[in-house]
Structures are given as structure tokens and as C-alpha cells.
C-alpha positions as CSV (number, residue, x, y, z in Angstrom):
1,M,-2.8,35.9,29.8
2,N,-4.8,33.3,30.6
3,D,-3.1,30.1,32.0
4,H,-3.9,28.3,29.0
5,E,-1.7,30.3,26.8
6,I,1.0,30.4,29.9
7,Y,1.3,26.8,28.9
8,L,1.4,27.8,25.3
9,K,4.2,30.2,25.4
10,R,6.3,27.8,27.6
11,L,6.5,24.8,25.6
12,K,6.9,26.7,22.2
13,D,9.7,28.9,24.3
14,A,11.4,25.1,25.3
15,L,11.0,24.4,22.2
16,K,12.6,27.5,20.7
17,N,15.4,26.8,23.2
18,V,16.8,24.0,22.2
19,S,16.6,24.1,18.6
20,T,19.7,25.2,16.6
21,T,20.0,25.6,12.9
22,D,22.5,22.7,12.9
23,K,19.9,20.5,13.9
24,A,17.5,21.7,11.2
25,E,20.2,21.5,8.3
26,A,20.9,17.7,9.8
27,S,16.9,16.9,9.7
28,R,16.2,18.8,6.5
29,R,18.1,16.1,4.3
30,Y,15.4,13.5,5.1
31,F,12.5,15.9,3.4
32,P,13.3,16.0,-0.2
33,N,10.4,18.3,-1.0
34,G,11.0,20.7,1.6
35,V,9.8,21.4,5.1
36,N,9.7,24.1,7.8
37,L,11.7,22.7,10.7
38,I,12.9,25.0,13.9
39,G,15.7,22.7,14.7
40,A,14.8,20.4,17.4
41,T,15.1,16.9,17.7
42,A,12.8,13.6,18.7
43,P,14.8,13.4,22.2
44,D,14.4,17.5,22.5
45,I,10.9,16.9,22.2
46,K,10.7,13.8,24.2
47,L,12.8,15.9,26.8
48,I,10.4,19.1,26.7
49,I,7.3,17.0,26.8
50,A,8.4,15.3,30.2
51,D,9.7,18.0,32.0
52,F,6.7,20.1,31.2
53,Q,4.6,17.2,32.4
54,S,6.2,17.1,35.6
55,E,5.5,20.6,36.4
56,H,2.1,20.4,35.6
57,T,0.9,17.8,37.3
58,E,-2.4,19.5,37.5
59,L,-3.3,19.0,33.8
60,T,-6.1,16.4,33.1
61,A,-6.2,14.3,29.8
62,I,-9.3,17.0,28.8
63,E,-7.1,20.1,29.6
64,T,-3.7,18.4,27.8
65,L,-6.1,17.4,24.9
66,S,-7.3,21.1,24.3
67,L,-3.6,22.2,24.7
68,T,-2.7,20.0,21.9
69,E,-5.4,21.4,19.6
70,S,-4.1,25.2,20.2
71,L,-0.8,24.3,19.3
72,L,-2.0,22.5,16.4
73,R,-3.6,25.3,15.0
74,T,-0.4,27.9,15.7
75,A,2.1,25.5,14.3
76,V,5.0,27.2,12.1
77,F,7.6,24.3,12.4
78,T,7.1,20.6,11.9
79,E,8.4,20.1,15.4
80,E,5.5,22.1,16.8
81,V,3.3,19.5,15.1
82,L,5.3,16.4,17.1
83,L,5.0,18.3,20.2
84,A,1.3,19.0,20.1
85,F,1.1,15.1,19.1
86,G,3.6,14.0,21.9
87,L,1.2,15.7,24.5
88,I,-1.3,13.1,24.5
89,N,0.5,10.2,24.5
90,K,0.7,9.2,28.3
91,F,-3.3,9.8,28.2
92,V,-4.2,8.5,24.9
93,K,-4.8,4.5,25.9
94,N,-6.9,4.9,28.6
95,N,-8.5,8.7,28.1
96,Y,-10.8,9.8,25.8
97,D,-14.0,8.8,24.1
98,E,-13.8,7.0,20.6
99,D,-14.5,10.3,18.8
100,L,-11.0,11.2,19.3
101,L,-10.5,8.6,16.3
102,L,-12.2,11.7,14.4
103,R,-10.2,14.0,15.4
104,F,-7.5,12.0,14.4
105,E,-8.6,12.2,10.7
106,F,-9.0,15.8,11.3
107,W,-5.5,16.2,12.1
108,L,-4.2,14.1,9.0
109,E,-6.3,15.9,6.6
110,N,-5.0,19.3,8.7
111,Y,-2.3,19.8,10.6
112,A,0.1,16.5,8.5
113,T,2.2,18.2,5.8
114,N,5.0,15.7,5.3
115,W,5.6,11.7,6.4
116,A,7.3,11.9,9.5
117,L,4.1,14.0,10.8
118,V,1.9,11.1,9.4
119,D,4.0,8.1,11.0
120,D,4.6,9.8,14.4
121,L,1.1,10.7,14.6
122,C,0.0,6.8,13.5
123,I,2.7,4.8,15.0
124,K,2.9,6.5,18.8
125,T,-0.2,7.7,19.5
126,I,-2.9,6.3,17.6
127,Y,-1.3,3.2,17.9
128,Q,-1.4,3.3,22.0
129,F,-5.4,5.0,21.3
130,L,-6.3,1.7,19.6
131,L,-4.4,-0.6,21.8
132,S,-7.3,-0.2,24.0
133,R,-9.7,-0.1,21.5
134,P,-9.0,-3.1,19.0
135,H,-12.4,-2.7,17.5
136,L,-11.7,0.5,16.1
137,I,-8.7,-0.6,13.9
138,E,-10.9,-1.5,11.5
139,K,-12.4,2.0,11.1
140,T,-9.7,3.6,9.7
141,Q,-10.1,2.3,6.0
142,H,-11.8,5.1,5.0
143,W,-8.9,7.3,5.3
144,A,-7.6,5.8,1.7
145,H,-10.3,7.8,0.1
146,S,-9.2,11.2,1.6
147,K,-8.1,13.9,-0.9
148,V,-5.4,14.7,1.1
149,P,-2.5,12.3,0.7
150,W,-1.0,12.2,4.0
151,C,-4.4,10.8,5.5
152,R,-4.1,7.9,2.6
153,R,-0.9,7.4,3.6
154,A,-2.0,7.3,7.5
155,S,-4.8,4.5,5.9
156,N,-1.7,1.7,5.5
157,V,0.8,3.1,8.0
158,V,-1.9,3.2,11.0
159,W,-1.9,-1.0,10.7
160,V,1.7,-1.6,10.1
161,K,1.9,-2.6,14.2
162,F,-1.5,-4.5,13.9
163,I,-0.9,-6.9,11.3
164,K,-0.2,-9.6,14.5
165,R,-0.2,-7.9,17.8
166,K,0.0,-9.3,21.4
167,M,-2.7,-7.5,23.4
168,G,-3.3,-8.5,27.0
169,K,-3.7,-12.7,27.1
170,S,-5.3,-12.5,23.6
171,T,-3.4,-12.1,20.0
172,Y,-5.1,-9.6,17.6
173,N,-4.6,-10.5,14.0
174,L,-5.9,-8.2,11.0
175,D,-7.3,-9.9,8.1
176,K,-5.1,-10.2,5.0
177,E,-8.0,-9.6,2.7
178,L,-8.4,-6.0,4.3
179,V,-4.6,-5.2,3.8
180,F,-5.1,-6.2,0.6
181,K,-7.8,-4.3,-0.1
182,N,-6.4,-1.1,1.1
183,C,-3.5,-1.7,-1.1
184,D,-5.9,-2.2,-4.4
185,L,-7.1,1.3,-3.8
186,L,-3.9,2.9,-3.3
187,I,-1.6,0.8,-5.6
188,G,-2.0,3.5,-8.2
189,D,-2.0,6.4,-5.9
190,G,-0.2,9.1,-7.8
191,D,1.8,10.3,-4.5
192,E,5.2,8.8,-3.6
193,F,4.4,8.7,0.0
194,V,1.6,6.8,-0.4
195,Q,3.6,4.4,-2.3
196,K,6.3,3.8,0.1
197,S,3.0,3.3,2.3
198,V,1.8,0.9,0.5
199,G,5.3,-1.2,0.4
200,W,5.3,-0.8,3.9
201,L,2.2,-2.5,4.9
202,L,3.0,-5.4,2.6
203,K,6.5,-5.7,3.9
204,V,4.8,-6.2,7.3
205,T,2.2,-8.1,6.0
206,S,4.8,-10.6,4.6
207,L,6.2,-11.5,7.8
208,Q,3.0,-13.3,9.1
209,H,1.8,-14.1,5.3
210,E,4.4,-14.3,2.8
211,G,3.0,-16.3,0.3
212,A,-0.2,-14.3,0.3
213,V,2.3,-11.4,-0.4
214,I,4.2,-13.1,-3.0
215,E,1.0,-13.6,-4.9
216,Y,0.0,-10.4,-4.7
217,I,2.8,-9.0,-6.1
218,Q,2.9,-11.4,-8.7
219,N,-1.0,-10.3,-10.0
220,N,-0.1,-6.5,-9.2
221,F,3.4,-5.8,-10.1
222,K,2.2,-4.1,-13.6
223,K,0.1,-1.6,-11.4
224,M,3.2,-1.3,-8.8
225,T,6.1,1.0,-9.1
226,R,9.8,-0.8,-8.7
227,P,10.3,1.2,-5.3
228,T,7.0,-0.2,-4.2
229,I,8.2,-3.9,-4.7
230,R,11.5,-3.6,-3.4
231,Y,10.3,-2.4,0.1
232,A,7.3,-5.1,0.1
233,I,9.9,-7.5,-0.4
234,E,12.8,-6.3,2.2
235,K,12.2,-8.6,5.0
236,M,12.2,-11.8,2.7
237,D,15.2,-13.9,2.3
238,T,17.5,-13.2,-0.6
239,D,16.4,-16.0,-3.0
240,T,12.8,-15.2,-2.6
241,R,13.7,-11.5,-2.9
242,K,16.1,-12.4,-6.4
243,R,12.5,-14.7,-7.7
244,V,10.2,-12.4,-7.2
245,L,11.8,-9.5,-8.7
246,A,12.9,-11.5,-11.6
247,I,9.1,-12.4,-12.2
248,A,8.7,-8.7,-12.3
249,K,11.0,-7.9,-14.5
250,E,10.0,-10.7,-16.5
251,G,6.7,-9.4,-16.9
252,Y,7.8,-5.8,-17.5
253,A,9.5,-6.8,-20.5
254,K,6.5,-8.4,-21.8
């Protein structure tokens, strides 16, 4: 057994050692479509990674990426995939070249099997990667055309922290028209988790561009599911939410 295989075994054994059926059952309720869980929590996974990296400080960013991909290829449980994504988080901001974005797309299309994996990869790992490479943020647009619904979901989720984001001494502002263009592409998507991501992206966009989001909903509510609309207006004040819902209700009745 070489060092790489030893590392892989240690990580999987550590995950197994902290897992319980009770934890698995507690998590399973968040996945109505079913999911393969071993029974480890997010804090469990975070601690495993911290302990492993503290013990193996000799591992470089490239070696860690190789280990991540080995873990992804052999993963059986959702927690193993989360563990794989988490391994590179400490390196991803200041290491690797821009081609890692292509690997992220591959991972989304081949290893993401539920909403939690998509959101974890986008909100933690890819977010850190893009923070130091803002010129790549718009390069994820084509994910909306993916044949894989999890990748289509990611095309929205990957932007939710970049509507307005402080980066050093400057502030990055994502063009709201790009947001609406992405929503146009996915507003009629048949996958419920893609639909929910549309609502999520509109919700965070409303914090900076409330009027534009209201106008978008008014122009497109017949294409949107009611849960998507409710999610999109979640951060608006009570009177505004009631007004938007009333307009949508009246429109549905016509």
C-alpha cells in the first residue's frame, strides 16, 4: 500500500469511526428523494479534515487535490464527497491554476448527487477559488446549459455570494442582467432543485436590486412556480411580499 492509499484509508476510517445510524437518520429527513449516508455531521467532517491536515503538513496543494479526486472516484456516501471537497478548501484560494474551474464542472456533473453537495462545493470551495479570481465568476454561465440538473443548480448557487462582495479594497458587483439571463434559462426547468436555486438567486439579488427583482417577477410569474416566487421575495418586507403575491395571484386567475 503506497502513501496515497494509506491517506485515503485513514480518511475513510476516520469518517466511519465517527458515524452513527442516529446521525444518518437525522440527516436523511432533509433528502426526500433519498440519499446514501454513512452518518457523519458537518462538524465531524470539519474535525476529520483539520486533524488529518495537522498530522500531514507535508502534503502539498497538488497532492491534496490528487487525494480529493481519488476520494471522489471511490466515494459511496455523501459524507465522503463532502470530505473530498473540504480537503482542498485551505489551498483553493491561493493555489491551483484557472483550469480548476473545469474540474469543478466535472465534479458537479459526475459526483454531485444531491443539493447539499452542490451547495457545499459552490458556497465553500468554489467561492474561495473565485474570491481571488473574480474575472472567472461569469465563466460559470454555461453551466446553466448542462444536461445534469445539479450542474444547472450550481450555475445559480455559485453566484449567490457575489451579487455584491467586498474584495480587498474594492467591491465586486455582479451585473443583475446576467442574473436575470440565467433565471430566464432555468425558470422553466423541470427539476425542483433547479427551480429552488432560481428563487435563491433572485432572493439575494433583491437585497441590492429589489425593484428590478419585483419587476422580473411581475413579468415572469406565469413561468414561475409558487414556491420559487415565495423564496424570491423572502427578504422583502411584509407589505411588499403581500403586494407581489397579490399581483401573481390575480395574474394566475386570468
